[in-house]
C-alpha angles and dihedrals in degrees: 000000000000128000120196116194144145113285119251122214091262090058097058097084089059090045090054089054090053091049093047091055096041094046111035088174087075085073095210095171100149140041088249090056092050093048090050092053091044090056090046091052091049091053091048091048088063090062106100092226096052121079124183113206130184134196112221131192119183086357091298123122108237101156139021146171144176119241120205128203103215129185106211132188094235106189102298100345138067110239141179107249124183120226130190130196145153091045107180133179127193107258090231093053101053116135091025095108094256093134090045092055093045092051093047089052091048093053095044091046093059094038088057089052093054098255116146098189137046133188143193145165107245127225083203119014093205091055093055094039086065086057091054102265116141127206120262130202117321121244117233124203119206127187104204132181108235090233090060092063120090114273101236129168114272094190092116096043116115137164113254119231125216091253088059097057093111088062087058092048091050091052092047092049092053090050089046093054091055094045141058130244101015119131127220111259114248120220089251093053093046094048090046091060091057098036095053103100091207092060127092118191123200126177141191100237126186128168092353090304127113110225096175139000143187131206114203144159137193123252123195115235123247088251120096092247119106091200093066113083140158124218113227117204109214098177134007123178130160140174100199137034089239090058092050091047090053093050091047089049090054091053092045089057092057093071093110092059106026127067098193137359110224115212123190103193143158090205104117092195096052096109090065089068093060126089088211115014095188113122097216100255094107091221122148122211110232098331110312106021114097116225107246104169146348124242137210137187116231133138116059132194134208130193112221100184119025099190089041095054091053090049088052089050095044092123095043116109110235090184128278098301123135112199144115113241131195105208115195114192119190109213114169095166099052107032095189088071097045115108146046133314125190113217127190115205117197115177087344094302113123130219128179115240126203103227124313136117126318138194102216136019126202128181130194144143118276091246092059092040091054092052090046095051091048090052093241091125136021122242090232089061093048090050093048091048091052092246096118135037130209132193094226119031091202088067096059090103091051092056090042090057092046094057101032109115128208089238137007119253117274125199129176097166112119117213 
């Protein structure tokens, strides 16, 4: 019989052992390393939005995870979204449904708190897709020569001090409000940006207000030459084109010291900003397309409550469509969310109906539905790939317009 509960201070040493075995990249090779991470976990557990849970059998910790209470800009509303990370299972208890029980607890925990959406970074996307998580926006990595960036004015660019971190938060919050998918920054995350000695933070500052900022660090090249370094951009947010131009101008001016600027971005149009978007590998894809960047899949989303998420989004504009839609979501992992919902859209505003007639019916798995609702994929693509069905093929464009978002979801929050 399993018991899942919040960890107490005495449990954290065992949790560190789980994490060390599940995540060798933590490199916890010594007792000093383990004690350091234990203290870090204890500090994080005091943050009101972080919750350390363990799964116990016979009073022994054999699995654990961290749950995160996120506030996300979900389309046009702020919403509670549950996150999960650092899932670890005792190496001797693999294939004993420990991860299954932890994930079931995670989903029910946030359902009971009224959340309609959850999120995670997968160690294996296929594993979590089976649990109903759908892919979010891909991350692209560019390796850009500084001289290939626009030459903007850096007159307003300054380094931000620790006592100015609230100016950064204010800028981020304004960008968040205009976007989709970003999470509010916790105090721990914000302090971590400034306390990390490897980070440098510059900002476009005007009239005591930050209108854009960039967090970056230096990375030595693979060559045995300490004078050759790359500049890695960790975060880049801006409110105005002038702010972005200033930040680009700062990077452009580093050409004498920096070999390449490494951007990790979910901006699909980024390559248009570059004089030369090639990443320096010289590869052609397949024969005449120059390699510009590499891509990776990462963050995944999962709808917990289909009627509930449309009630939450009742004032969101899904376009100008007028139709009544029967939405059938197949959810074999979380039975409470398996079934059909009838939605009436009037001027793009949804309302949940109890029974009645409908114009169109679509059916799809919860993983694909979650990606669709978040705007990470178009309905047309799901239909063409055989991942969604529709009662009337001539209405594919109607459903595509309903769920098409102005921008894909962006998330830079690590967890």
